[in-house]
N, C-alpha and C positions, 0 to 999 in steps of 0.2 A: 866468381867466387874466390875468395882469397885461400891460400894454403891452410889457414887455421879452421876455416869452416869445412873444408874437405875433409881435413883429417877428423874433426868432430864427428860428422857425417859418417865416415868410415867405422869410427870407434861404436856409434850406435849401431849401424848394421852388423857388425862382429858380434856385439853382444847379443842382439836380437837372435843371430844365429846359432850363438852358444847355446841361449835358453832354449830355443826349438829343438836342437839335436839333441841336448840334455834331457829334455821331456820324451823325446821319441825313444831314446836309449832307455831311460827309467820304465816306460810302457812296455818295451821288450823285457827287460828284466823282472819287473815286478808282476807279471802276467797282466797285463792291459788293466792297472785298478780303473782307469777312465771310462771305458766300457762297461755298460750295464747291459743285465740281460732283459730282453723285452718278453712281455707275456700279454695275452689276450684271453679276455673271457669268450668261451664259446657261445655260439647262438643257441638260444634255447627257443623250442618250438611251444607257443602259446597254449596250444590244445594240450600238451602233455603235462604242463603246470597245472592246468584244470583238472586233469584227471588224476595227477599226484595229491593235490590240495583239496580237491572237491569233497572228499570224504569226511564228515564232520567228526572229531574225537580221535582222529588217526593222524599222527604225525607223517609228514611227507618225509621221502628215502631223500637224504642229502648225502654227499661225498664224505668218505671218511677224511678226516682233516690229517691223517698220517700219510695218506696219498699225494698230498701237495697239490690237489685241484683247488681252484679257484670259487669260494664259495658265491653262490647264486643268492644275492640279497633279496631280489624279488620274490624268490621262491620261500626263503625264509621269513619274510614278512606275510606272505599268504598264509603259512603254516600258523605263525603266531595269531592272526586273524581267526583261523578257524579254531585254533585251541581255545582262544577267548570266548569265541561264541560258544564252544561246549561247556565250558566253565559258566556263562551265563545261563545257559539253559538248565545246568545242573543246579545253579543258585535258586533260579525262578522255581523249579520243583520241589525245592528245600523250603523256600520261602512260603510256598503254597501249602505244603503240609503242616508247617508250626502254624500258619493262619487258621488251618481247619479245626484247631482245638483238639486234636487226636493226639496230641503229645501228652503224656504224663510222666511226671517226675517226682519219684520215691526216693527218699534217703534212709536206708537200711541202717547204716552204722553211724548215725549223728551223733552220739556219746562219744566215740573213738575220733570224730574230727574235731571236736573242742579240745 
């Protein structure tokens, strides 16, 4: 290696060292902005989900969003499915009632509507 190549290599190493030292100092001063907090979802017992969601027409108990808990997407989906089933059952009862012909409609104030 000639003198010029050695000097260039040394300059590159010094710049890299300065950048790494600057990043380390920045992370100390700025409060570690490069580090992120890790979080994980807790393991849910499947039998507890079926007990909470298995009641038609009743919403499952979920974490209060202000407590900072992680939402359970599976529990939310099961709750929505059960709510939809309850709505479908109510709609079927309403449809059967209308189809039975027992519905009578009378307009008492027809002149006021015009």
